[in-house]
KOLKEDREN-579755 format. One record per atom (N, C-alpha, C): x, y, z; residue in three letters. Coordinates in steps of 0.02 Angstrom, whole numbers, padded with zeros to 5 digits, always signed. Last residue first. Example, Ala and Ser with C-alpha at 12.3 -4.5 7.8 and 13.67 -1.06 7.14 Angstrom:
! residues 2
+00642-00112+00354SER;+00684-00053+00357SER;+00645+00002+00394SER;+00660-00284+00390ALA;+00615-00225+00390ALA;+00660-00165+00390ALA;
//
This chain:
! residues 351
-01348-02713+03310LYS;-01316-02751+03365LYS;-01314-02825+03349LYS;-01421-02652+03212LYS;-01348-02657+03202LYS;-01315-02702+03254LYS;-01548-02643+03261ALA;-01536-02691+03206ALA;-01461-02701+03195ALA;-01536-02540+03351ALA;-01550-02607+03376ALA;-01535-02660+03323ALA;-01517-02431+03265ASP;-01464-02451+03311ASP;-01474-02522+03336ASP;-01644-02428+03206ILE;-01585-02440+03165ILE;-01527-02464+03209ILE;-01723-02398+03316ARG;-01733-02462+03281ARG;-01674-02479+03236ARG;-01674-02271+03349ALA;-01670-02326+03398ALA;-01678-02393+03364ALA;-01710-02196+03238GLN;-01639-02210+03250GLN;-01631-02267+03299GLN;-01848-02187+03257ILE;-01822-02223+03199ILE;-01749-02243+03211ILE;-01850-02110+03373LEU;-01884-02175+03372LEU;-01859-02219+03314LEU;-01785-01993+03335ASN;-01754-02035+03385ASN;-01785-02105+03387ASN;-01875-01926+03250TRP;-01820-01965+03221TRP;-01788-02012+03272TRP;-02044-01938+03276ASP;-01982-01915+03307ASP;-01925-01958+03280ASP;-02147-01936+03133TYR;-02111-01976+03182TYR;-02051-01937+03211TYR;-02303-01907+03067PHE;-02241-01874+03087PHE;-02209-01916+03143PHE;-02399-01962+02932HIS;-02376-01977+03000HIS;-02309-01943+03011HIS;-02539-01898+02844PHE;-02467-01906+02849PHE;-02450-01919+02922PHE;-02694-01965+02773THR;-02653-01930+02822THR;-02579-01937+02807THR;-02791-02046+02713MET;-02786-01976+02694MET;-02745-01934+02743MET;-02786-02176+02729GLY;-02827-02142+02779GLY;-02822-02067+02770GLY;-02613-02220+02705ASN;-02684-02224+02687ASN;-02726-02201+02746ASN;-02482-02101+02734SER;-02517-02162+02753SER;-02587-02161+02724SER;-02318-02035+02711MET;-02388-02038+02692MET;-02418-02103+02716MET;-02207-01982+02838ALA;-02226-02033+02789ALA;-02301-02029+02775ALA;-02065-01903+02902VAL;-02135-01895+02883VAL;-02151-01947+02829VAL;-01960-01880+03038PHE;-01973-01922+02980PHE;-02048-01918+02965PHE;-01861-01751+03107MET;-01926-01782+03099MET;-01929-01822+03034MET;-01736-01706+03233GLY;-01768-01708+03168GLY;-01832-01748+03166GLY;-01704-01715+03362ASN;-01653-01734+03314ASN;-01682-01742+03244ASN;-01822-01671+03425PRO;-01758-01638+03440PRO;-01701-01655+03392PRO;-01971-01659+03415PHE;-01927-01684+03362PHE;-01856-01655+03370PHE;-02034-01605+03523LYS;-02061-01668+03496LYS;-02013-01701+03447LYS;-01961-01487+03547THR;-01960-01540+03597THR;-01987-01607+03570THR;-01890-01439+03386GLY;-01922-01427+03450GLY;-01925-01490+03492GLY;-01824-01479+03275LEU;-01888-01445+03265LEU;-01925-01433+03330LEU;-01665-01490+03218ASN;-01702-01488+03281ASN;-01766-01446+03271ASN;-01645-01577+03064VAL;-01648-01513+03100VAL;-01689-01520+03164VAL;-01644-01683+02980ASN;-01606-01690+03042ASN;-01607-01627+03085ASN;-01792-01743+02897THR;-01743-01690+02911THR;-01706-01706+02975THR;-01880-01826+02765VAL;-01848-01827+02831VAL;-01802-01767+02836VAL;-02020-01903+02683ASP;-01966-01854+02686ASP;-01939-01855+02757ASP;-02113-02009+02568ALA;-02084-01992+02633ALA;-02033-01937+02627ALA;-02249-02100+02491GLY;-02198-02049+02492GLY;-02176-02032+02562GLY;-02332-02215+02505ASP;-02308-02194+02439ASP;-02248-02147+02443ASP;-02364-02345+02616CYS;-02333-02278+02608CYS;-02308-02268+02537CYS;-02465-02434+02674GLU;-02451-02427+02602GLU;-02420-02360+02585GLU;-02480-02352+02824ILE;-02509-02404+02782ILE;-02497-02388+02709ILE;-02376-02326+02966THR;-02403-02303+02902THR;-02428-02362+02862THR;-02311-02372+03075SER;-02384-02375+03076SER;-02416-02349+03013SER;-02167-02474+03029THR;-02200-02412+03050THR;-02276-02421+03048THR;-02020-02569+03048PRO;-02093-02569+03041PRO;-02123-02504+03067PRO;-01871-02562+02965VAL;-01906-02530+03020VAL;-01982-02532+03007VAL;-01733-02652+02938GLU;-01801-02645+02913GLU;-01844-02622+02971GLU;-01562-02606+02909ALA;-01618-02619+02953ALA;-01683-02617+02913ALA;-01463-02609+02812LEU;-01444-02600+02882LEU;-01500-02620+02929LEU;-01417-02687+02664LEU;-01473-02669+02707LEU;-01449-02666+02779LEU;-01280-02613+02573PRO;-01312-02669+02608PRO;-01369-02643+02651PRO;-01226-02540+02443TYR;-01279-02523+02490TYR;-01311-02585+02522TYR;-01098-02460+02362GLU;-01117-02525+02391GLU;-01166-02512+02448GLU;-01045-02344+02317ASN;-01100-02372+02277ASN;-01119-02442+02301ASN;-00935-02306+02388PRO;-00996-02265+02396PRO;-01056-02292+02358PRO;-00832-02406+02475ASN;-00866-02405+02410ASN;-00931-02366+02416ASN;-00779-02420+02599GLY;-00746-02373+02554GLY;-00778-02369+02485GLY;-00869-02504+02661ASN;-00804-02531+02641ASN;-00768-02486+02591ASN;-01023-02431+02598VAL;-00983-02468+02647VAL;-00917-02489+02617VAL;-01124-02280+02584GLY;-01099-02344+02561GLY;-01060-02379+02617GLY;-01178-02168+02640GLU;-01109-02163+02617GLU;-01082-02227+02586GLU;-01306-02209+02682ARG;-01299-02155+02632ARG;-01230-02154+02600ARG;-01352-02375+02703PRO;-01303-02324+02721PRO;-01295-02272+02666PRO;-01532-02404+02716TYR;-01467-02417+02685TYR;-01418-02361+02704TYR;-01682-02479+02765VAL;-01632-02428+02780VAL;-01564-02449+02754VAL;-01852-02491+02727MET;-01786-02522+02720MET;-01733-02467+02725MET;-01998-02485+02821PHE;-01948-02446+02783PHE;-01881-02483+02785PHE;-02161-02563+02802THR;-02096-02553+02834THR;-02054-02506+02792THR;-02275-02621+02744ASN;-02281-02568+02794ASN;-02218-02560+02836ASN;-02271-02707+02640ALA;-02252-02735+02705ALA;-02261-02685+02762ALA;-02300-02633+02528GLN;-02349-02683+02549GLN;-02332-02716+02616GLN;-02181-02546+02524GLN;-02250-02523+02529GLN;-02299-02574+02557GLN;-02054-02499+02593ASN;-02071-02566+02572ASN;-02148-02568+02577ASN;-01977-02347+02563SER;-02039-02379+02583SER;-02046-02448+02551SER;-01814-02316+02618VAL;-01857-02331+02560VAL;-01918-02369+02584VAL;-01686-02208+02668LEU;-01745-02247+02690LEU;-01793-02255+02631LEU;-01520-02194+02693ILE;-01570-02190+02640ILE;-01627-02236+02661ILE;-01422-02104+02813TYR;-01464-02161+02794TYR;-01509-02144+02735TYR;-01252-02050+02835GLY;-01323-02050+02853GLY;-01358-02112+02828GLY;-01118-01938+02781ALA;-01146-02001+02807ALA;-01220-01993+02823ALA;-01070-01813+02743THR;-01065-01868+02696THR;-01101-01932+02717THR;-01095-01721+02842ALA;-01093-01697+02773ALA;-01095-01755+02723ALA;-01203-01822+02947SER;-01146-01778+02937SER;-01148-01755+02864SER;-01324-01882+02942THR;-01293-01878+03008THR;-01229-01835+03006THR;-01469-01861+02854LYS;-01398-01846+02854LYS;-01371-01839+02925LYS;-01584-01961+02770TYR;-01568-01930+02833TYR;-01492-01922+02837TYR;-01689-01961+02637ILE;-01618-01964+02653ILE;-01605-01925+02717ILE;-01819-02064+02569ALA;-01799-02007+02611ALA;-01727-02016+02631ALA;-01938-02121+02451ILE;-01867-02119+02472ILE;-01855-02056+02514ILE;-02080-02228+02421GLY;-02050-02166+02442GLY;-01978-02172+02467GLY;-02055-02390+02353GLU;-02091-02326+02347GLU;-02051-02268+02375GLU;-02064-02545+02280HIS;-02017-02496+02308HIS;-02049-02427+02299HIS;-02191-02668+02306ASP;-02167-02606+02275ASP;-02114-02570+02315ASP;-02165-02805+02386GLN;-02191-02790+02319GLN;-02159-02726+02293GLN;-02076-02837+02488LYS;-02134-02879+02477LYS;-02164-02868+02408LYS;-01900-02842+02473PHE;-01962-02804+02468PHE;-02021-02850+02453PHE;-01788-02923+02468GLY;-01816-02907+02533GLY;-01880-02867+02531GLY;-01681-02856+02338THR;-01713-02910+02375THR;-01742-02884+02440THR;-01625-02742+02287LYS;-01658-02787+02240LYS;-01694-02846+02274LYS;-01555-02634+02337GLY;-01621-02649+02364GLY;-01660-02696+02319GLY;-01477-02552+02193PHE;-01477-02589+02256PHE;-01548-02599+02281PHE;-01368-02502+02078MET;-01436-02529+02081MET;-01439-02573+02143MET;-01265-02363+02029ALA;-01282-02420+02073ALA;-01354-02439+02062ALA;-01243-02277+01923LEU;-01189-02290+01970LEU;-01202-02351+02014LEU;-01272-02264+01752GLU;-01300-02286+01816GLU;-01244-02306+01863GLU;-01218-02121+01664LYS;-01207-02191+01682LYS;-01240-02207+01749LYS;-01220-01994+01619ASP;-01285-02027+01627ASP;-01278-02101+01642ASP;-01136-01856+01633ASN;-01127-01926+01652ASN;-01195-01956+01666ASN;-01114-01719+01626LYS;-01120-01758+01564LYS;-01108-01833+01577LYS;-01111-01627+01725ALA;-01061-01680+01728ALA;-01061-01723+01665ALA;-01221-01547+01712ALA;-01159-01523+01683ALA;-01104-01575+01684ALA;-01320-01606+01788PRO;-01320-01619+01716PRO;-01256-01595+01681PRO;-01292-01685+01939ASP;-01276-01624+01902ASP;-01276-01638+01827ASP;-01314-01812+01995ALA;-01368-01763+01992ALA;-01355-01704+01946ALA;-01281-01979+01944ILE;-01254-01913+01958ILE;-01310-01861+01950ILE;-01391-02107+02010TYR;-01359-02070+01956TYR;-01327-02006+01983TYR;-01462-02265+02053LYS;-01424-02206+02074LYS;-01388-02175+02014LYS;-01612-02356+02095ARG;-01558-02338+02048ARG;-01527-02271+02068ARG;-01677-02489+02183ILE;-01664-02417+02185ILE;-01604-02403+02141ILE;-01787-02615+02109GLY;-01737-02590+02155GLY;-01730-02515+02151GLY;-01910-02683+02062GLN;-01842-02701+02041GLN;-01790-02679+02092GLN;-02032-02634+02100GLY;-02027-02706+02089GLY;-01958-02730+02069GLY;-01999-02479+02026GLU;-02043-02520+02068GLU;-02039-02594+02049GLU;-01863-02401+02044ASP;-01891-02439+01988ASP;-01934-02493+02021ASP;-01840-02255+02129CYS;-01864-02324+02136CYS;-01893-02349+02070CYS;-01688-02159+02126TYR;-01759-02169+02110TYR;-01776-02242+02113TYR;-01576-02030+02170TYR;-01598-02099+02181TYR;-01671-02104+02158TYR;-01439-01930+02125ILE;-01511-01942+02118ILE;-01524-02016+02131ILE;-01309-01839+02211PHE;-01337-01900+02180PHE;-01413-01897+02176PHE;-01226-01752+02287GLY;-01233-01744+02215GLY;-01262-01804+02179GLY;-01207-01732+02420ALA;-01168-01785+02388ALA;-01173-01783+02312ALA;-01295-01624+02438GLU;-01225-01619+02460GLU;-01181-01671+02426GLU;-01420-01671+02385ASN;-01386-01612+02358ASN;-01312-01611+02375ASN;-01491-01807+02339ASP;-01444-01790+02392ASP;-01402-01732+02367ASP;-01659-01830+02293VAL;-01594-01801+02276VAL;-01554-01787+02339VAL;-01776-01954+02240ALA;-01747-01912+02293ALA;-01678-01889+02270ALA;-01930-02020+02185ILE;-01865-01991+02166ILE;-01840-01950+02225ILE;-02054-02136+02148ALA;-02015-02105+02201ALA;-01946-02084+02176ALA;-02092-02189+02019GLU;-02128-02134+02052GLU;-02083-02098+02102GLU;-02097-02289+01883ILE;-02049-02252+01925ILE;-02086-02192+01953ILE;-02180-02450+01869GLU;-02170-02379+01853GLU;-02113-02352+01896GLU;-02193-02610+01807LYS;-02230-02561+01847LYS;-02212-02490+01825LYS;-02052-02641+01719ASN;-02096-02672+01768ASN;-02128-02618+01812ASN;-01960-02579+01644GLY;-02022-02594+01611GLY;-02073-02627+01657GLY;-01843-02536+01701SER;-01850-02608+01688SER;-01911-02625+01646SER;-01753-02398+01647PHE;-01817-02422+01672PHE;-01825-02495+01652PHE;-01627-02274+01670THR;-01645-02342+01652THR;-01712-02361+01684THR;-01606-02110+01626GLY;-01639-02154+01673GLY;-01660-02221+01645GLY;-01631-01949+01543PHE;-01591-02006+01566PHE;-01635-02054+01604PHE;-01603-01792+01479LYS;-01650-01848+01478LYS;-01610-01911+01493LYS;-01582-01619+01517ARG;-01556-01687+01516ARG;-01614-01737+01514ARG;-01637-01494+01519GLU;-01565-01498+01519GLU;-01540-01568+01505GLU;-01774-01398+01471VAL;-01747-01466+01476VAL;-01671-01464+01471VAL;-01823-01261+01571VAL;-01792-01283+01508VAL;-01762-01353+01519VAL;-01951-01159+01639ALA;-01909-01219+01643ALA;-01885-01238+01573ALA;-01997-01015+01743SER;-01998-01054+01681SER;-01949-01112+01688SER;-02098-00923+01855VAL;-02042-00969+01845VAL;-02051-01006+01779VAL;-02135-00747+01888THR;-02152-00816+01875THR;-02088-00857+01865THR;-02104-00613+01897GLY;-02117-00649+01958GLY;-02136-00722+01949GLY;-02064-00552+01783ASN;-02134-00541+01803ASN;-02153-00581+01865ASN;-01937-00597+01758SER;-01944-00529+01784SER;-02016-00513+01807SER;-01919-00767+01816ASN;-01932-00717+01765ASN;-01944-00649+01798ASN;-01807-00897+01866GLY;-01856-00846+01882GLY;-01860-00794+01826GLY;-01793-01066+01811SER;-01768-00997+01810SER;-01824-00949+01827SER;-01739-01234+01818LEU;-01790-01184+01835LEU;-01758-01115+01839LEU;-01702-01361+01706ARG;-01674-01305+01745ARG;-01729-01254+01756ARG;-01755-01529+01716TYR;-01769-01461+01693TYR;-01734-01411+01738TYR;-01740-01691+01659GLN;-01716-01644+01709GLN;-01721-01573+01679GLN;-01837-01838+01644TRP;-01814-01776+01613TRP;-01796-01727+01669TRP;-01829-02016+01634LEU;-01829-01955+01675LEU;-01804-01896+01634LEU;-01815-02104+01527TYR;-01877-02105+01566TYR;-01885-02041+01607TYR;-01720-02136+01436THR;-01743-02066+01439THR;-01808-02061+01478THR;-01691-02268+01471GLY;-01637-02226+01446GLY;-01655-02152+01446GLY;-01845-02337+01424SER;-01784-02344+01463SER;-01729-02303+01430SER;-01990-02235+01397PRO;-01935-02276+01371PRO;-01875-02278+01418PRO;-02129-02248+01515GLY;-02085-02214+01467GLY;-02027-02258+01446GLY;-02257-02204+01633THR;-02220-02252+01593THR;-02178-02214+01542THR;-02276-02098+01722LYS;-02309-02161+01733LYS;-02274-02217+01695LYS;-02119-02011+01754ARG;-02186-02018+01726ARG;-02213-02088+01737ARG;-02017-01883+01836GLY;-02030-01950+01811GLY;-02102-01956+01788GLY;-01903-01750+01841VAL;-01972-01771+01835VAL;-01977-01841+01805VAL;-01810-01641+01930VAL;-01805-01707+01899VAL;-01875-01737+01900VAL;-01772-01474+01919ALA;-01825-01521+01935ALA;-01814-01585+01895ALA;-01642-01375+01987TYR;-01665-01418+01934TYR;-01721-01463+01960TYR;-01560-01222+02017ILE;-01608-01272+02040ILE;-01638-01309+01980ILE;-01403-01154+02067SER;-01454-01164+02016SER;-01497-01224+02036SER;-01298-01129+02155ASN;-01367-01129+02181ASN;-01420-01132+02127ASN;-01170-01150+02113ASP;-01202-01087+02092ASP;-01275-01081+02115ASP;-01123-01264+02181SER;-01075-01215+02154SER;-01107-01148+02136SER;-01230-01350+02217PRO;-01195-01310+02268PRO;-01152-01254+02240PRO;-01384-01360+02138ARG;-01312-01368+02127ARG;-01273-01323+02175ARG;-01520-01441+02196THR;-01488-01376+02199THR;-01413-01386+02192THR;-01653-01533+02132TYR;-01581-01533+02145TYR;-01556-01461+02144TYR;-01807-01605+02175LEU;-01770-01545+02157LEU;-01697-01552+02178LEU;-01917-01724+02101ALA;-01870-01706+02154ALA;-01829-01648+02129ALA;-02066-01814+02062VAL;-02025-01754+02053VAL;-01979-01746+02114VAL;-02175-01930+01976GLY;-02124-01914+02026GLY;-02089-01848+02010GLY;-02273-01904+01862MET;-02288-01929+01929MET;-02236-01904+01980MET;-02350-01859+01706PRO;-02297-01850+01757PRO;-02319-01872+01826PRO;-02395-01909+01568ASP;-02424-01928+01633ASP;-02374-01921+01691ASP;-02330-01972+01434ARG;-02316-01914+01476ARG;-02336-01928+01548ARG;-02295-02039+01287GLU;-02301-02061+01356GLU;-02280-02004+01402GLU;-02268-01970+01173THR;-02333-02002+01178THR;-02347-02026+01249THR;-02186-01811+01178GLU;-02187-01881+01193GLU;-02259-01908+01193GLU;-02195-01675+01165GLY;-02176-01713+01106GLY;-02176-01788+01116GLY;-02146-01640+01332GLU;-02177-01618+01269GLU;-02149-01657+01210GLU;-02123-01666+01466PHE;-02121-01722+01418PHE;-02156-01703+01352PHE;-02229-01535+01532VAL;-02170-01579+01534VAL;-02179-01637+01485VAL;-02281-01364+01548PRO;-02288-01430+01517PRO;-02223-01470+01521PRO;-02312-01279+01693ILE;-02259-01288+01643ILE;-02266-01358+01613ILE;-02441-01163+01750GLY;-02408-01229+01745GLY;-02360-01234+01686GLY;-02489-01036+01769GLY;-02536-01089+01749GLY;-02506-01157+01740GLY;-02374-00966+01806ASN;-02415-00942+01750ASN;-02461-00998+01723ASN;-02314-01002+01922ASP;-02294-01039+01862ASP;-02335-01020+01801ASP;-02337-00981+02055ILE;-02293-00934+02021ILE;-02269-00965+01955ILE;-02463-00992+02180PRO;-02437-01015+02115PRO;-02395-00961+02082PRO;-02419-00992+02354GLU;-02451-00958+02298GLU;-02421-00981+02232GLU;-02374-01026+02481LEU;-02408-01076+02441LEU;-02450-01043+02385LEU;-02298-00952+02572GLY;-02364-00928+02554GLY;-02406-00977+02515GLY;-02167-00978+02611PRO;-02220-01018+02640PRO;-02291-00998+02619PRO;-02153-01022+02439LEU;-02159-01042+02509LEU;-02134-00986+02554LEU;-02236-01030+02280SER;-02191-00997+02327SER;-02205-01022+02397SER;-02249-01166+02167PHE;-02279-01123+02217PHE;-02224-01091+02260PHE;-02281-01243+02012ILE;-02231-01214+02057ILE;-02264-01162+02102ILE;-02314-01395+01927ARG;-02340-01333+01956ARG;-02291-01309+02009ARG;-02292-01477+01772ILE;-02270-01466+01841ILE;-02297-01399+01863ILE;-02414-01567+01673LYS;-02375-01508+01691LYS;-02341-01519+01759LYS;-02523-01642+01622ASN;-02455-01653+01598ASN;-02410-01593+01611ASN;-02646-01637+01680THR;-02630-01583+01633THR;-02561-01590+01602THR;-02650-01743+01766GLU;-02702-01739+01716GLU;-02692-01682+01666GLU;-02539-01724+01855ARG;-02540-01779+01806ARG;-02591-01768+01750ARG;-02431-01618+01904GLU;-02504-01616+01894GLU;-02520-01664+01837GLU;-02303-01621+02026THR;-02327-01642+01960THR;-02403-01640+01960THR;-02238-01478+02113THR;-02276-01540+02111THR;-02293-01557+02039THR;-02127-01386+02210VAL;-02144-01407+02143VAL;-02181-01473+02147VAL;-02101-01241+02306ALA;-02124-01310+02305ALA;-02145-01326+02234ALA;-01969-01127+02351ILE;-02021-01152+02306ILE;-02039-01224+02322ILE;-01910-00971+02412ASP;-01916-01043+02422ASP;-01976-01068+02381ASP;-01820-00846+02329THR;-01886-00872+02346THR;-01883-00947+02355THR;-01734-00697+02320LYS;-01729-00768+02334LYS;-01795-00794+02361LYS;-01759-00579+02191LYS;-01775-00599+02259LYS;-01768-00674+02267LYS;-01743-00544+02058GLY;-01697-00517+02107GLY;-01709-00537+02179GLY;-01841-00623+01996ASN;-01844-00549+01992ASN;-01803-00516+02047ASN;-01793-00751+02090ILE;-01849-00731+02048ILE;-01855-00655+02052ILE;-01689-00879+02129LEU;-01688-00807+02117LEU;-01743-00789+02067LEU;-01729-00992+02254LEU;-01729-00981+02182LEU;-01734-00905+02170LEU;-01718-01033+02394GLY;-01680-00978+02366GLY;-01675-00974+02290GLY;-01738-01208+02409TYR;-01731-01144+02442TYR;-01693-01094+02397TYR;-01866-01327+02365ALA;-01797-01302+02362ALA;-01797-01230+02390ALA;-01964-01479+02371LEU;-01953-01407+02379LEU;-01879-01391+02377LEU;-02089-01587+02297ASP;-02025-01575+02328ASP;-02015-01500+02333ASP;-02215-01711+02269VAL;-02196-01642+02282VAL;-02126-01640+02312VAL;-02323-01812+02162ASN;-02268-01801+02209ASN;-02251-01728+02215ASN;-02468-01765+02110ASN;-02440-01829+02131ASN;-02385-01818+02183ASN;-02628-01693+02079PRO;-02557-01684+02097PRO;-02530-01749+02125PRO;-02756-01689+02000ARG;-02718-01748+02020ARG;-02644-01733+02030ARG;-02765-01536+01967GLN;-02794-01595+01937GLN;-02747-01655+01946GLN;-02792-01423+02105LEU;-02749-01453+02054LEU;-02780-01518+02029LEU;-02843-01270+02175THR;-02861-01337+02155THR;-02817-01361+02098THR;-02716-01184+02271ILE;-02768-01185+02221ILE;-02783-01257+02202ILE;-02680-01263+02432SER;-02663-01225+02372SER;-02725-01217+02328SER;-02734-01241+02599LYS;-02735-01281+02538LYS;-02717-01236+02479LYS;-02668-01228+02765LYS;-02688-01198+02701LYS;-02690-01251+02648LYS;-02655-01299+02883ILE;-02652-01226+02885ILE;-02681-01195+02822ILE;-02703-01437+02974ILE;-02702-01408+02907ILE;-02705-01332+02912ILE;-02597-01498+03104LYS;-02656-01460+03084LYS;-02649-01433+03012LYS;-02484-01559+03153GLY;-02527-01596+03108GLY;-02590-01560+03085GLY;-02394-01489+03223ASP;-02442-01527+03263ASP;-02494-01560+03219ASP;-02326-01418+03129LEU;-02292-01476+03157LEU;-02336-01516+03205LEU;-02450-01381+03001SER;-02406-01363+03056SER;-02374-01426+03084SER;-02462-01409+02825TYR;-02476-01429+02894TYR;-02426-01397+02941TYR;-02543-01386+02671MET;-02489-01364+02715MET;-02509-01378+02787MET;-02576-01475+02521TYR;-02597-01453+02587TYR;-02535-01436+02629TYR;-02613-01459+02352ILE;-02560-01465+02402ILE;-02587-01437+02467ILE;-02750-01552+02279GLY;-02709-01494+02290GLY;-02651-01510+02336GLY;-02893-01607+02181GLY;-02847-01610+02237GLY;-02808-01546+02246GLY;-02991-01650+02091ASP;-02997-01584+02124ASP;-02955-01583+02187ASP;-02938-01773+02054THR;-02953-01724+02002THR;-02963-01654+02031THR;-02810-01809+02178ASP;-02874-01820+02146ASP;-02885-01766+02093ASP;-02712-01818+02310LYS;-02711-01841+02241LYS;-02781-01856+02215LYS;-02631-01702+02395ASP;-02694-01738+02399ASP;-02714-01754+02327ASP;-02463-01685+02455THR;-02512-01686+02401THR;-02574-01726+02421THR;-02396-01574+02579GLY;-02410-01640+02553GLY;-02465-01638+02501GLY;-02279-01495+02686ILE;-02327-01490+02631ILE;-02336-01560+02602ILE;-02248-01439+02847VAL;-02249-01497+02803VAL;-02299-01483+02748VAL;-02142-01313+02922LEU;-02206-01337+02894LEU;-02195-01401+02854LEU;-02076-01234+03072SER;-02071-01264+03006SER;-02137-01295+02986SER;-02063-01178+03193LYS;-02121-01157+03153LYS;-02115-01181+03081LYS;-01945-01217+03243THR;-02004-01246+03274THR;-02068-01225+03239THR;-01852-01138+03177ALA;-01864-01206+03151ALA;-01925-01239+03183ALA;-01861-00982+03131ASP;-01879-01020+03190ASP;-01898-01090+03167ASP;-01808-00935+03011ASP;-01807-00892+03070ASP;-01821-00929+03135ASP;-01825-01030+02912PRO;-01757-01006+02926PRO;-01752-00963+02989PRO;-01916-01176+02924ASN;-01922-01104+02933ASN;-01854-01076+02953ASN;-01909-01301+02808ILE;-01879-01277+02870ILE;-01883-01201+02873ILE;-02029-01409+02746TRP;-01999-01342+02737TRP;-01974-01318+02805TRP;-02036-01570+02685ILE;-02030-01530+02746ILE;-01995-01464+02730ILE;-02160-01657+02592ALA;-02095-01624+02594ALA;-02095-01577+02654ALA;-02251-01808+02542PRO;-02238-01749+02582PRO;-02169-01719+02569PRO;-02378-01886+02443ASP;-02307-01873+02452ASP;-02297-01809+02493ASP;-02520-01924+02458ASP;-02471-01962+02418ASP;-02399-01949+02438ASP;-02693-01939+02509THR;-02625-01912+02517THR;-02575-01955+02479THR;-02840-01921+02444ASP;-02789-01973+02444ASP;-02720-01942+02450ASP;-02961-01831+02495HIS;-02956-01883+02445HIS;-02903-01936+02460HIS;-02966-01728+02594PRO;-03028-01757+02567PRO;-03020-01821+02527PRO;-02852-01764+02731THR;-02872-01726+02672THR;-02935-01759+02643THR;-02849-01766+02912PRO;-02855-01798+02846PRO;-02873-01748+02792PRO;-02717-01703+03016GLU;-02787-01701+02997GLU;-02794-01731+02927GLU;-02579-01814+03051THR;-02610-01753+03027THR;-02685-01760+03021THR;-02511-01874+03199VAL;-02547-01893+03138VAL;-02585-01832+03114VAL;-02357-01883+03285VAL;-02414-01842+03264VAL;-02444-01874+03202VAL;-02278-01991+03311THR;-02283-01939+03363THR;-02343-01895+03350THR;-02323-02159+03270PRO;-02311-02089+03252PRO;-02318-02042+03311PRO;-02234-02303+03325LYS;-02296-02263+03326LYS;-02280-02190+03309LYS;-02162-02440+03246VAL;-02150-02374+03275VAL;-02214-02333+03270VAL;-02230-02602+03278ALA;-02218-02546+03234ALA;-02205-02482+03273ALA;-02260-02719+03341ASP;-02198-02686+03361ASP;-02182-02626+03318ASP;-02375-02763+03278PRO;-02380-02740+03348PRO;-02317-02703+03371PRO;-02389-02701+03110ARG;-02362-02747+03159ARG;-02367-02720+03230ARG;-02526-02683+03006VAL;-02477-02648+03047VAL;-02454-02694+03102VAL;-02535-02817+02883PRO;-02564-02773+02934PRO;-02508-02737+02971PRO;-02483-02815+02711ALA;-02473-02838+02780ALA;-02508-02791+02828ALA;-02564-02854+02560LEU;-02543-02802+02606LEU;-02538-02830+02677LEU;-02616-02936+02469GLN;-02550-02954+02493GLN;-02524-02904+02544GLN;-02792-02975+02486SER;-02736-02928+02474SER;-02671-02956+02501SER;-02916-03032+02484GLY;-02859-03073+02465GLY;-02797-03031+02453GLY;-03017-02956+02532CYS;-02999-02945+02463CYS;-02942-02991+02439CYS;-03029-02996+02665ALA;-03087-03001+02620ALA;-03068-02997+02547ALA;-02903-02968+02719ALA;-02927-03037+02717ALA;-02983-03045+02666ALA;-02898-02830+02703ALA;-02846-02871+02672ALA;-02870-02943+02666ALA;-03006-02788+02781LEU;-03007-02779+02708LEU;-02956-02823+02674LEU;-02962-02825+02909VAL;-03024-02852+02882VAL;-03025-02847+02806VAL;-02844-02751+02927SER;-02841-02824+02928SER;-02903-02854+02896SER;-02890-02614+02915ILE;-02838-02642+02873ILE;-02840-02718+02870ILE;-02976-02540+02992THR;-03005-02587+02944THR;-02954-02626+02904THR;-02904-02455+03071THR;-02951-02500+03104THR;-02980-02551+03057THR;-02828-02377+02983LEU;-02794-02423+03028LEU;-02843-02475+03057LEU;-02912-02374+02823THR;-02892-02346+02887THR;-02860-02399+02930THR;-02887-02348+02647ILE;-02912-02386+02704ILE;-02884-02355+02768ILE;-02884-02347+02483ILE;-02893-02300+02537ILE;-02926-02337+02595ILE;-02754-02437+02399LYS;-02823-02433+02422LYS;-02826-02380+02476LYS;-02644-02497+02275LYS;-02665-02440+02316LYS;-02738-02445+02335LYS;-02500-02548+02196TYR;-02560-02570+02230TYR;-02581-02517+02279TYR;-02434-02507+02042MET;-02436-02489+02112MET;-02502-02510+02142MET;
//
């Protein structure tokens, strides 16, 4: 993964000086509605928490990736509200709703902590640790170094699973899927349910996303494409369903976000990292084939070298009436986009 900490004002100069393959922000790029306050180190991946009582008071959480990093919580106007306890290089983050812990439904955020080989679990919206110091992952493996994480909630029983990826690992068992369970003392534990995932051996697998309603896991095999699997470990199906997005990327395939226009339809957005664009594919597939994913649009954004993204279709108020797209950007920030701006570019590309 190619990565530098740079700002919008220095991007072109640095790229020229260093011989970088990174593209400058295009003049026609979609402009963010909100840019967050910067973190001290290196933002990496966001997740959007929807406030069940008032969606306009929803929050964005995002990782700041360093030895003394952490998870930061932002209001919808981009202000930092809170930082978690200090974490040792947190990487990706995802969240889920209603994990039963000691008889109480609790919303949770899960992040990978790379330097300790653990996942860390926090309650939401309080952002308090509930993992008894962290849960080790990839135990017994020589290749650990956890990076990507996404949470799957099984609709039939609301059980919650963490799908964890690592810096490197063997093809076929690159990803491990853990069932999360609440304990009587208010903490969370995890048990391995499944090991799966093809890996090309080229670069790494970092970006992972889960479509709960459709029941699929998507992950980026950087430099190769996006791979698709069944999400439910009870299905006993580790066959790869699709491999798409194999062309059109300048270099790395990175953050994945899924926007839902209905129960079954919508868009899969994937960061074309070095081009500073997002590639858009049909969530439902095409021509009656749910595993066929032609490119619908390439949307240029103002984010620089985006590692991670998230999106929601929930009305978050006047700035984000049809939802919000959030993308990490160099400069230690996250960019919040009114979904209508993204949708307009997709519609234009279809004409």
